[in-house]
Residue frames relative to the residue before (quaternion, step in Angstrom):
aa qw qx qy qz dx dy dz
X 1.0000 0.0000 0.0000 0.0000 0.00 0.00 0.00
X 0.4841 -0.6462 0.4875 0.3322 3.57 -0.94 0.79
X 0.5171 -0.6322 0.4751 0.3274 3.52 -1.09 0.74
X 0.4833 -0.6337 0.5159 0.3141 3.51 -1.12 0.70
X 0.4585 -0.6773 0.5016 0.2820 3.55 -0.94 0.87
X 0.1419 -0.7614 0.6270 0.0834 3.56 -0.97 0.86
X 0.0037 0.8139 -0.5805 0.0246 3.55 -0.69 1.00
X 0.5144 -0.6185 0.5046 0.3135 3.51 -1.24 0.56
X 0.5782 -0.5633 0.4402 0.3932 3.57 -1.12 0.53
X 0.1705 -0.7902 0.5837 0.0763 3.55 -1.00 0.81
X 0.6767 -0.4621 0.3759 0.4328 3.53 -1.32 0.14
X 0.4044 -0.7498 0.4621 0.2463 3.63 -0.56 1.11
X 0.6487 0.5066 -0.3347 0.4588 3.59 1.16 -0.27
X 0.4730 0.6831 -0.4394 0.3413 3.58 1.26 -0.12
X 0.5084 -0.6705 0.4459 0.3052 3.61 -0.93 0.86
X 0.6065 0.5672 -0.3699 0.4167 3.63 1.11 -0.46
X 0.6311 0.5436 -0.3392 0.4372 3.59 1.21 -0.29
X 0.4170 0.7232 -0.4649 0.2951 3.60 1.21 0.06
X 0.7200 0.3512 -0.2267 0.5539 3.62 1.03 -0.76
X 0.5436 -0.6109 0.4367 0.3748 3.62 -1.02 0.66
X 0.4327 -0.6926 0.4931 0.2999 3.57 -0.93 0.78
X 0.6656 -0.5606 0.3124 0.3808 3.58 -1.15 0.63
X 0.5916 0.5635 -0.3824 0.4316 3.62 1.08 -0.58
X 0.6593 0.4918 -0.3077 0.4783 3.58 0.96 -0.85
X 0.6599 0.5015 -0.3060 0.4683 3.58 0.95 -0.87
X 0.6513 0.5010 -0.3158 0.4744 3.60 0.96 -0.85
X 0.6442 0.5179 -0.3200 0.4631 3.58 0.95 -0.88
X 0.6549 0.5111 -0.3140 0.4596 3.58 0.91 -0.88
X 0.6631 0.4961 -0.3083 0.4682 3.60 0.96 -0.82
X 0.6530 0.5018 -0.3082 0.4762 3.59 0.95 -0.86
X 0.6505 0.5157 -0.3107 0.4631 3.56 0.95 -0.89
X 0.6605 0.4997 -0.3008 0.4727 3.58 0.94 -0.87
X 0.6483 0.5102 -0.3152 0.4692 3.60 0.95 -0.85
X 0.6536 0.5153 -0.3134 0.4573 3.59 0.87 -0.94
X 0.6789 0.5032 -0.2865 0.4515 3.54 0.84 -1.00
X 0.6802 0.4898 -0.2911 0.4611 3.59 0.89 -0.92
X 0.6587 0.5013 -0.3115 0.4666 3.59 0.93 -0.87
X 0.6542 0.5105 -0.3171 0.4592 3.60 0.96 -0.82
X 0.6721 0.4936 -0.3033 0.4611 3.59 0.87 -0.90
X 0.6644 0.4926 -0.3025 0.4738 3.56 0.92 -0.90
X 0.6424 0.5298 -0.3163 0.4545 3.58 0.99 -0.84
X 0.6511 0.5058 -0.3187 0.4677 3.59 0.94 -0.84
X 0.6597 0.4992 -0.3091 0.4692 3.57 0.93 -0.89
X 0.6520 0.5183 -0.3091 0.4590 3.56 0.98 -0.83
X 0.6271 0.5501 -0.3358 0.4374 3.61 1.01 -0.75
X 0.6530 0.5196 -0.3134 0.4533 3.58 1.13 -0.59
X 0.5971 0.5402 -0.3638 0.4683 3.60 1.27 -0.14
X 0.2544 0.7953 -0.5044 0.2199 3.56 0.65 1.13
X 0.4693 -0.6504 0.5248 0.2850 3.52 -1.23 0.59
X 0.7879 0.2097 -0.0900 0.5720 3.57 0.93 -0.92
X 0.2630 -0.8023 0.5219 0.1216 3.56 -0.30 1.28
X 0.5815 0.6004 -0.3795 0.3967 3.61 1.19 -0.30
X 0.6550 0.4869 -0.3156 0.4841 3.61 1.24 -0.31
X 0.4291 -0.6800 0.5304 0.2685 3.54 -1.03 0.81
X 0.6511 -0.4939 0.3822 0.4314 3.60 -1.21 0.29
X 0.6324 0.5298 -0.3347 0.4554 3.61 1.05 -0.74
X 0.6478 0.5048 -0.3248 0.4690 3.59 0.95 -0.81
X 0.6376 0.5119 -0.3192 0.4792 3.59 1.01 -0.81
X 0.6412 0.5290 -0.3226 0.4527 3.57 1.00 -0.82
X 0.6354 0.5196 -0.3277 0.4678 3.60 0.98 -0.81
X 0.6516 0.4987 -0.3172 0.4754 3.60 0.95 -0.83
X 0.6372 0.5256 -0.3199 0.4641 3.58 1.03 -0.79
X 0.6401 0.5164 -0.3198 0.4705 3.57 1.01 -0.81
X 0.6485 0.5009 -0.3219 0.4743 3.60 0.96 -0.80
X 0.6378 0.5262 -0.3266 0.4579 3.58 1.03 -0.76
X 0.7125 0.4590 -0.2515 0.4674 3.58 0.94 -0.90
X 0.8191 0.3093 -0.1128 0.4698 3.55 0.82 -1.06
X 0.4967 -0.6504 0.4376 0.3724 3.57 1.21 -0.31
X 0.7723 -0.3522 0.2589 0.4609 3.54 -1.33 -0.08
X 0.0201 0.7953 -0.6036 0.0533 3.54 -1.15 0.71
X 0.5199 -0.5840 0.4987 0.3741 3.55 -1.25 0.29
X 0.6419 -0.5116 0.3811 0.4255 3.60 -1.18 0.33
X 0.6268 0.5451 -0.3349 0.4449 3.60 1.06 -0.70
X 0.6497 0.4994 -0.3085 0.4831 3.56 1.00 -0.84
X 0.6408 0.5149 -0.3229 0.4690 3.59 0.99 -0.81
X 0.6273 0.5422 -0.3357 0.4471 3.58 0.98 -0.84
X 0.6587 0.4978 -0.3101 0.4713 3.60 0.93 -0.85
X 0.6857 0.4905 -0.2898 0.4531 3.57 0.87 -0.93
X 0.7355 0.4016 -0.2161 0.5011 3.58 1.07 -0.74
X 0.3799 -0.7560 0.4575 0.2737 3.59 1.31 -0.02
X 0.5089 0.5739 -0.4714 0.4354 3.54 0.83 1.08
X 0.5909 -0.5644 0.4347 0.3784 3.57 -1.26 0.31
X 0.6265 -0.5757 0.3673 0.3758 3.61 -1.04 0.71
X 0.6508 0.4961 -0.3636 0.4453 3.69 0.84 -0.70
X 0.6187 0.5290 -0.3457 0.4667 3.61 1.07 -0.65
X 0.6579 0.4985 -0.3170 0.4671 3.59 0.94 -0.82
X 0.6011 0.5545 -0.3621 0.4472 3.59 1.02 -0.71
X 0.6620 0.4891 -0.3025 0.4806 3.61 0.98 -0.83
X 0.6439 0.5218 -0.3220 0.4575 3.60 0.96 -0.86
X 0.6579 0.5037 -0.3060 0.4688 3.59 0.90 -0.93
X 0.6395 0.5198 -0.3309 0.4597 3.60 0.96 -0.83
X 0.6430 0.5100 -0.3219 0.4722 3.62 0.95 -0.81
X 0.6754 0.4903 -0.2962 0.4645 3.59 0.89 -0.93
X 0.6337 0.5170 -0.3314 0.4704 3.57 1.04 -0.72
X 0.6592 0.5118 -0.3161 0.4513 3.60 0.94 -0.84
X 0.6833 0.4546 -0.2703 0.5034 3.60 1.21 -0.52
X 0.5101 -0.6784 0.4021 0.3433 3.59 1.29 0.07
X 0.5122 0.6734 -0.4035 0.3483 3.60 1.20 0.41
X 0.7649 0.1430 -0.1290 0.6146 3.59 1.24 -0.31
X 0.1882 -0.7392 0.6269 0.1583 3.52 -1.31 0.30
X 0.3075 -0.7284 0.5870 0.1737 3.53 -1.20 0.66
X 0.0426 -0.7879 0.6142 -0.0140 3.52 -0.90 0.99
X 0.6015 -0.5567 0.4053 0.4049 3.59 -1.12 0.45
X 0.4953 -0.6251 0.5140 0.3159 3.56 -1.10 0.73
X 0.4989 -0.6977 0.4149 0.3035 3.64 -0.79 0.91
X 0.7899 0.3109 -0.1626 0.5030 3.62 1.11 -0.56
X 0.7786 0.2547 -0.1246 0.5598 3.59 1.14 -0.56
X 0.3135 -0.8018 0.4812 0.1652 3.56 -0.18 1.30
X 0.5901 0.5797 -0.3713 0.4217 3.62 1.20 -0.33
X 0.7364 0.4102 -0.2146 0.4933 3.58 1.18 -0.49
X 0.2904 -0.7058 0.6167 0.1929 3.49 -1.39 0.30
X 0.3006 -0.7078 0.6084 0.1961 3.53 -1.31 0.44
X 0.2656 -0.7667 0.5707 0.1263 3.55 -0.87 1.04
X 0.0032 -0.7795 0.6259 -0.0243 3.58 -0.93 0.97
X 0.4459 -0.6674 0.5097 0.3097 3.56 -1.10 0.56
X 0.4255 -0.6871 0.5285 0.2599 3.55 -1.19 0.57
X 0.6753 -0.4616 0.3742 0.4370 3.56 -1.32 0.11
X 0.5899 0.5690 -0.3601 0.4457 3.57 1.11 -0.66
X 0.6605 0.4956 -0.2962 0.4800 3.58 0.97 -0.89
X 0.6335 0.5352 -0.3347 0.4475 3.60 0.95 -0.83
X 0.6716 0.4923 -0.2951 0.4685 3.57 0.93 -0.92
X 0.6523 0.5147 -0.3138 0.4595 3.57 0.97 -0.86
X 0.6516 0.5102 -0.3125 0.4664 3.59 0.96 -0.85
X 0.6369 0.5228 -0.3275 0.4624 3.58 0.98 -0.81
X 0.6628 0.4917 -0.3002 0.4784 3.59 0.93 -0.87
X 0.6322 0.5278 -0.3224 0.4668 3.57 1.04 -0.78
X 0.6381 0.5172 -0.3208 0.4716 3.60 0.98 -0.84
X 0.6386 0.5282 -0.3214 0.4582 3.57 0.96 -0.89
X 0.6723 0.5024 -0.2952 0.4565 3.57 0.89 -0.96
X 0.6828 0.4843 -0.2847 0.4671 3.59 0.91 -0.90
X 0.6362 0.5211 -0.3225 0.4687 3.56 1.03 -0.79
X 0.6471 0.5056 -0.3189 0.4732 3.59 0.97 -0.85
X 0.6392 0.5253 -0.3239 0.4589 3.60 0.98 -0.80
X 0.6726 0.4818 -0.2917 0.4801 3.58 0.94 -0.90
X 0.6312 0.5283 -0.3345 0.4589 3.59 1.00 -0.78
X 0.6261 0.5245 -0.3339 0.4705 3.60 1.02 -0.77
X 0.6461 0.5054 -0.3172 0.4760 3.60 0.98 -0.83
X 0.6740 0.5214 -0.2956 0.4318 3.57 0.89 -0.94
X 0.5618 0.6015 -0.3933 0.4097 3.59 1.15 -0.47
X 0.6464 0.5251 -0.3169 0.4539 3.58 1.21 -0.42
X 0.5849 0.5723 -0.3709 0.4391 3.59 1.29 -0.04
X 0.4245 -0.6516 0.5460 0.3115 3.55 -1.17 0.51
X 0.7259 -0.4581 0.2821 0.4284 3.61 -1.24 0.27
X 0.6445 0.5163 -0.3238 0.4617 3.59 1.00 -0.79
X 0.6605 0.4935 -0.3085 0.4743 3.62 0.92 -0.85
X 0.6476 0.5166 -0.3170 0.4618 3.59 0.98 -0.84
X 0.6379 0.5202 -0.3229 0.4671 3.61 1.00 -0.80
X 0.6520 0.5055 -0.3117 0.4714 3.59 0.98 -0.84
X 0.6522 0.5137 -0.3136 0.4608 3.57 0.98 -0.81
X 0.6378 0.5079 -0.3252 0.4791 3.60 0.98 -0.82
X 0.6666 0.4965 -0.3048 0.4650 3.61 0.96 -0.80
X 0.6771 0.4983 -0.2906 0.4568 3.59 1.05 -0.71
X 0.5203 0.6864 -0.4047 0.3071 3.61 1.11 -0.58
X 0.6880 0.4603 -0.3204 0.4605 3.67 0.78 -0.82
X 0.6319 0.5249 -0.3367 0.4603 3.59 1.07 -0.69
X 0.6539 0.4950 -0.3097 0.4812 3.58 0.96 -0.83
X 0.6173 0.5368 -0.3351 0.4674 3.58 1.06 -0.75
X 0.6448 0.5110 -0.3192 0.4703 3.59 0.96 -0.84
X 0.6557 0.5033 -0.3176 0.4647 3.61 0.89 -0.90
X 0.6481 0.5430 -0.3225 0.4255 3.59 0.97 -0.82
X 0.7709 0.3582 -0.1834 0.4937 3.58 1.11 -0.60
X 0.4534 0.6759 -0.4664 0.3465 3.60 1.20 0.25
């Protein structure tokens, strides 16, 4: 990401101050992007198949789907939660039949968490529902807006994984 320009305060009567300085413009763009991504993300989170699962539980299942089996400690790091919190989340998911715990192949003190077929099916249905919701929203865009959104998708994907 380009660095935000930092400028010293200048004389407000100076003619060069008539146009917004790049730091203000960059800040406004970043603020607008943050706000839009957060609002869209919140709305997207509400497009769930199973309302009994929290967004965090859904996120853990998504991480298992993307990254494969993991220890609770690895999941905690990936989800940015404390290990005791992840232990509780995994226990809840296991009680709902969405994950299974198996012995770690090299460290008998640890367990490996894997998603079940039930979780895979639920995630697939959730993706379908969210995709349909986004497609309905996109129908309200004109061709130029849709082209810009398609072009921005890889950049947003990159930001999401940095």
